[in-house]
N, C-alpha and C positions, 0 to 999 in steps of 0.2 A: 820468820817468813820462809816459804818453801822455795822461793827463787830470788835471785838478785840480779838485776840488769844494770850493766854499766856500758855506756858508750865508749868503745875502744878507740875508734878513729873515724874521721870523716875525710874521704879522699875523692876529689873530682866528682862530687855530687853523690857518691854511693855511701850508704850508712851500714856499718857492720855492728851487730849487737852480739855480745857474748852473754849467753844465758846459762846460769848455773842451776842445775836441778839435782838436789841431793849430792852435791859434790862433783857432778859431771859437767863439762863445759862443751857447748856447741856454738859454732860460728855460723850465723845465717845472714846471707846477703839480702839486702832490700834495695831496689833501685828507686831513686827518687821519683822516676817517671812511671814506674810500674813494670810489669813483666814484658820482656821483649817478644816481638813477633817477626816472622819472615813472610813477606807477601810475594817477592819476586827475586829470582836468581838469574843472572845472565853473565856469559852465554851458557846455554845448556849443553854445549859440546865443546870440550877442550881437546884440541888436536895437538898431539905430540909432534914436535918438529923432527925432521929426519936426523938431525945431529944435536945431541944434548951432552952435558958434562956429567960424568960420574953416574949416569943412568938415573938422574933425578930431574924430574920435570917441574919447573917453577911456573905456576899458572895463576892468573888473577881472575877473581870472580867479583862481580858487583852484586851487593846484597841490598835489597830494599825492604823496609819494614817499619816497625815502631819501637821506640824505647831502645834503639840500638846503641845509645850511650853506655848501656850495660856492658856491651862487648868491649868498647874502648877502655872503660874503667877497669876491666878485669882481664886485659890482654896478657898479663903475666901469669895467669892461672895455668896450672899444669895438671896433667893426668886426671881428668881430660882437660884439654885446652878449652877455653871459653867458647870457641867456635871451631868446628871441624867439618871437613868434607869427607864423609864416611870416616875412615880411620886416619885420614891425613890431616896434619896439624898446620896451623898458619905460620907463615914466615914474617908477615907484617900485616897490620890492621890500621886503617886510617879513614877519616871521614872524607866524603866527596863534597867539596865546596862547603865545608863546615855545616853540612846538613845532617842532623842526627838521625834522619830516616834513610840515609844512604851511606853504605860502607864499601870500601875497596879492600878486599882481603886477598893476599897472595899466599897460596898454599905450596907446600913442599911435598911433591908426590914421587916417592921412589917407585920406579916402574916395575921392579920385580915384586912389589907388593900389590899391584893392581890385578884384580881377578879377571883373567882374560876371557873367562866364560860369562861373566856378568859385570862388565865394567861400568855400572851405573850406581851413582852415589847421591845421597841427599846431604844438604847442609843442615847442621844442628847446632844449637846454642845450649851450653851446659852450665848448670850450677856447680858450685864447688864440691858438692857431695856426689857429683856424677849424674844427677837427675837431668832429664832433658827439659829445657824451658821452651824451646821452639824448634820446629822442623819445617823445612821447605817442602811444599807440595811437588815442586819440580825435581826431577832427577837430572844430574849432570853426567853426561856420557864422556868418559875419557877415551878418546879415539886414538889408538896406536896402530898405524898401518902395518907395523911389523908383527903384531900379535893377533889381529883379527883374522879369522879363518872363514872365508865364505863357504856356505853350504848350498848346493843346488838340489832342491827337492823335486822340481818338475820343470817341464818346458812347455812353451806354447804349441810346439809340434814335435813329433818324434819321427817325422818323415820329411825329408828335404829333397827337392828335385832340382837338377841342373837344367834349367829351362832355356839356357842360351849357351852356345858354344864359346862365345866370347865372355870374358870376365864380367860379373855383375854383382851388385850388392844384395845381400839377404839379411833381414833382421829377424832374430829369434829372441823371444822373451824368456828369461831365466827367473824362476820363482824359488825363494829360499830365505836364508838369513845371512846377515853379514855382507850383503851384496853392495853395501855402500863403499866398501873397499874397492870393489871392481869399478863402481861408478867414479869414485874419486881418482882412480888411476887409469881411467878409460882412454886418456890421451896417449898412454904408453903403447907404442906399436907392438902388437902381438901379445897384449896382456891376456887375451883369450884366443883360443884356436879351436877350429873344427877340422880335424885332420891336418892338412897342410895350410888350410885357409886361415888367415889371421884376421883378428878384429880390427876394425878401422874407426869405430865409434861406439860409445856406451852412454846410455842415459837411464835414469831411474832412481831408486832409493834403496833402503836396506832390505826390503822384502821382494823387490822386483827390478830387474835390469833388462833393458832392451839392448842387445848386443848385435851390432851390424858387422857382418863378415864380407870379405871380398872373395867370392867363389869363382874358381877357375876349373873347368872340366878336366884339364890336364893334371890337376892335383889329386884327383880321386881315382884310385885304381879300379880296373875292370873286375878284378877278382875279390874285391872287398866291398861289402855292403853296409857294414855298421861302423859308426864312429861315435866318439864322445866329445863334448865340449870340455876343454881343460882351461883352468885359470892358473896363471903363472905369477910367481913373485921371486925375484932374484934367480930367474931361470929354473925355478923349481915348481913342480905342480902342487898347488895347494887345494884345488877343488876339481872334482870331476862330475860331469852330468850323467843322468841316465843315457842310454845309448840312443842314437839317431840313425835311422836307415837313410842312406843317401842313394838316390837313383841317378845314375849317370848314363844316359842313352848314347852319349858320344864315344864311349869306350865299350859299347855293348857288342860282343862278338855274336855273329849269327849262330843260331842254334835251332835245329829242326825240332818241331813239336811232335813229329811222327803222326800228324793228324790223319793222313790217309790210312796208315797202318791201323790206327785205333778204330777208325770207322769201318774198315773192311773186316776187322776182327770182332765186330759187335753184331749180335743177333738183333736185327732191327725189326723183328716181327712181334716182339712182346715188350710190354712196358717195364722199364727198369730205369735206374738213374743214368744209364748210358744212352737211353733213347728218349727220355723225358726230362726236360729242363725247365728253366724259369726265365721270364722277363724280369729283370732286377732293376736296372738303371740306378745302380749305386752312385754313379757319378752325378747324374742329374736329379735323382729323386730324393736322396738322403742329404738334406741340407742342414742338419744339426748333428752335433756329436751324439745325442741320444738316438736319433734315427739311424746313424751309421752303426752304432753299437747294436741296435735292434736287428738291423738287416744281417749283420755278421753273425749274431747269435742264432738267428733262424736258419741261415745258410749252413752253419755248422751242425745244428741239431738235425737238419734234414739230410745231411750228407749230399748236398747238391753237387752235381758235376758240371752240367751245362748252364751257362748264364748268358743273357743277352744285354748288351750295353749300347746306348746311342752315343756316338762321338759326334758332337755338334760342330759343323763347319763354322757357324757364327761364333761359337765360344773359342775355338782354336785360332781363328783368323781375326778375331775382334780385338778391341782395346784391352780386354782383360785376359789376353791369351796366356800370360805367364801364370796367373792364378789357376786357370782352368787346366793347363798342362800339368801343373803340380797335382791337382785333384785327380785327373785321369791317371797320372803316373802312379799315384798311391792306390787307386782302385785296381789297376792292372797288376801291380806288384802284389797286392793282397790276393787276387785270384790265383796268380802264379804260385805264390807261397802255399796256397791251400790245394794245389793241383786241380784247379777247376779249368774247364774249357770254355772259351769265349767266342760268341758270335758278336761281331762289332758292326753296327749299322752306321754308315757314314752318310750324313744327310743334313740338308736344309741350307737355304741360301743366306745371303748377306742381309743385314739390317732386319733380322727377325723374321724374314719371309720363309714360310714353310712350303711354298709352291713354286718358287722361282729358283731355277738353277743358277749358280754363280757363274761368272765368266770362266771359260774353260781354262785359261792360264792360271787363274786363282785356284780353281779346283785341282789342277795338277800340283800346285804348291802344297795345298792342304793334304792331298792323298800321299804325296811323297813324305811330308813331315810325319804324318800319322803312321804310315806303313813302316818307315824307317825306325820310328820310336817303339812301335809295339809288335815288331815282326816276331819276337820271341814269346809273345803273350796271347796272340789271337789265332784262333783256328779257322774261322770263317768270316768273310767280309761281305756285308750286304751293301750294295751301291744304291743308295737312296731308299725311300720307304713308300710303298703303295703308289707307284708312279702312274697307275691306271686311273687314279682318282684325281679330279681337278683340285680337290682340297689340298693335295700334296705335290702336284706337279702341273704346271701350265706352260704350254699345252700338254695335256695328259695323254701323250702318245709315245710310241717307240722312237720316233725321230728325236724327241727331246731327251730321252733316257740314253740312247745309243752313244752319244759323244762322252757322256759321263763314264760309261762302262769301258769304252775304247781307251780312254785316258787312264783310268784306274787300273785296269787289268795288268798291263805290262809292268807298271810300277810295283804293284803288290807281288807279282810273280818273281820279279827280280830280287825283292827283299825277302820274301817268304814263299819259296816255290812249292812247299808242301801244304800250304794253306789252301782253303777253298774260297773261290770268289763266286758270290751269288748275285743275281739280279736284285734290284729293288723289289721286295716281296709284293706279289699281286694282291691288292686289297679285296677285289671281287673275283673269285676264281671262275665265275661264269663268263668272264670276258676273255674267251679263248682267242678272239681275233687279236687282242693286244699281244698275247703270248706268241701267236704265229708271226706277227709283224716284228716282234722283238728278236726272235730267232733269225728271221730273215735279215735284219739290219745289224745285229750284234751277237749272233749265236756263238761265235768263237771267242767272245770276251766275257763269258762267265761259265763256270764249271757245272753247276747244277741249278735247278729251278727252285725259287723260294716263293711261298704263297702264305696267305693268312686265311683262317677259317672261323667265321662267326656265324654259327648255325643254331644258336640257342632257341630262337623263335621257331624254326622248322622242327627242331627236336620236341619242343613243347606241343606243337600241333600234331605231330605224327607219332611221337613216342619212340622213334627209331632214328638211325643214322643213315638211312638209305639215300636221302637227297644229298647229304654231304659226300658220301662215297661215290655217287653217280657223277657229281660235279668234279670231284678229284680225278675220276677216271677220264672224263672228257678233257680236262686241262692237260693231263698226262699225254693223251693222244694228240693234243694240239702241237706237241713238239715234233720237229722233223725226225724222221726215222733214226738218223745217226746219233741223235741225242737221247733216245728213249731208254737207253741202259742206265742213265743217270737217275739217282734218287731225287725225291722231292723233299724239301725242308719246309715244315710248317712252323714258322717262327713266332706266330701268334695264334693261339687257340684259347678261347675263353667264353665265359658267360657272366653277364653283369647282374648283380642283385638289385640294380636300379631299374631293371625291366619288370613290368607288371607281372606278378605271378611267380617270380623267381625268388626262392628262398635258399637257405643253405643246402637243403636236400637236392633241389633242382640243379644248383650250381655243381654240387658234387657229382650227380649222375651225368650231367653233360660232360664235364671235364674227363671223368673216368671213361664213359662209354665212347666219346668221340676219339679219345686217345687210343683206346683198345681197337676200335674199328679202323682207324687210319693206319696203325701199325700192322694190323692183320692183312692189309692189302699187299704188303711186301714192297710197295712203291716208295715208302716214306723213310727218310734218313733220320729225322729228329722231329719231335714235337716239343715246342716251348710254350708252356702255359702262360697266359696273360691274366693276371700278373701277380707278383709276390704279395702286394699289400695295397689296401685302399689308398686312393689319392684324393684327399679332401679338397684340394684346390681346383679340382675338375667339376664339371656338371654332374648331376645325379647319376646319369647313365655311366659316364666315363669313370667316375670315382669308385664305383662299387664292383669292379672286376676283381679286386684283390681277394686272395685266399686267406689273407690275414686282415683283421680289422686294424684301424689306424694305430691302436695302442699295442698291437702285437697279439691280441687274442686270436686264437686259431678258429677258423671255420672248418666245417666238415671236409671240404675239398682239400684243405691243407693236410689234415690228418691222413687222408688217403695218399696224397702225394708223398708225405714224409715216410710212409711205410713201404713205398715202392722198393 
């Protein structure tokens, strides 16, 4: 015979056969019930306690499967043990309630053998020859707070604004790995910090943690703009975030922008980036991260200097004031960092009304808040928008606008004496009587005259700019003599491709020729083209003024502007 089989022993239901083949002997185990399987392991996280003996963690796992008598029967097996958690061997094995499908296994885990970079292990059942009979689908995470190192890859925001002088809470989301340590230790005061601001609450998981800080304007220095979130363990920094810009208007030292000097040293008779700017509305118009990135990309590519922004009374004074302040703060800080000059239009009443002036006391609070906050960032302030039109002010007369100017002017001049205060720009420059009345009632409460010019239809009919220039000359002459040395600001000039017969070429020619003609008069301080990009939320006429299509594709007018 080529082999000889003899039953060697029967123990606890397991049968071992010794097989002799040409004189060699092999011992093969066979379970009376078949090959074991593992269907469930719990818990899947083993948390190392703060204090353990000899740096060895003793942890119990419950194992559910079939034919688990095999493990009980062979628990004396060595190298490998019959059941292991990764490389870690069992200390004890026993049935749960005499059920052969449920085991309780206690493992002995030397912590210095745990892979701190990948502390995830599977349970395996081994045959005596070292082959694997069963493996758990679940991984068991050995969580040791002393070895896990959180990593902060990104933040929900990289700009934080102090929107209140009194302390307030601000939540920032941290994205990365190992953040469960931060979450599990979030109740520890100051486990994370932003500058001197300490964390007060943490929620989340391993990949994302919402950290709430208590921010105090006194804790952020006036001469420091950038900070990082730091995570601490045993008073040592174990993780650091990308940097965050912190805007603190309450420790903002007054600084002149030298606006008058800049304007007086500009040749305002020819088109250049010093005399031609854009209506941008980065605060109100760019409502997604993609749009914000597109706006900034185009402003950079075009080397834009002058931008116009609408600071909304409703947004600043409404229930979402803190969110809007932070958005405007980021916009103004961006412009300042890029050395851009800003025309800020302050307008529109409470409750979404565009034609009702707010109560004068509330208007004063609004202007003071905005002027104090942005005194180092704004070059010119427009008080309201197109007040001669009933669509934007009711009653649409100088009597309604004058109190707004008289309230705003001294506040702005106290905060930013070098800046320019403008009237609410005139929507129809043929309304010379409005201008005359305005100067009579509030002429000492704005520095120069602001108007808008939409003469695309007239240009298409005549092929020239004569009507525009005649009307500009008339409105300039409507000013009292003592004010006529001042320049005129045209803060909206544009041509909509939503008008019949207007294509890219017509828009280009109107923007180019009107700008050239206006500046050639010598009366104009600045022309701001309306507008940077199409606005799809508007009607067909309003949405097509942009010199960029909504996706950022350049129109001919943009290419001309960019090359100024």
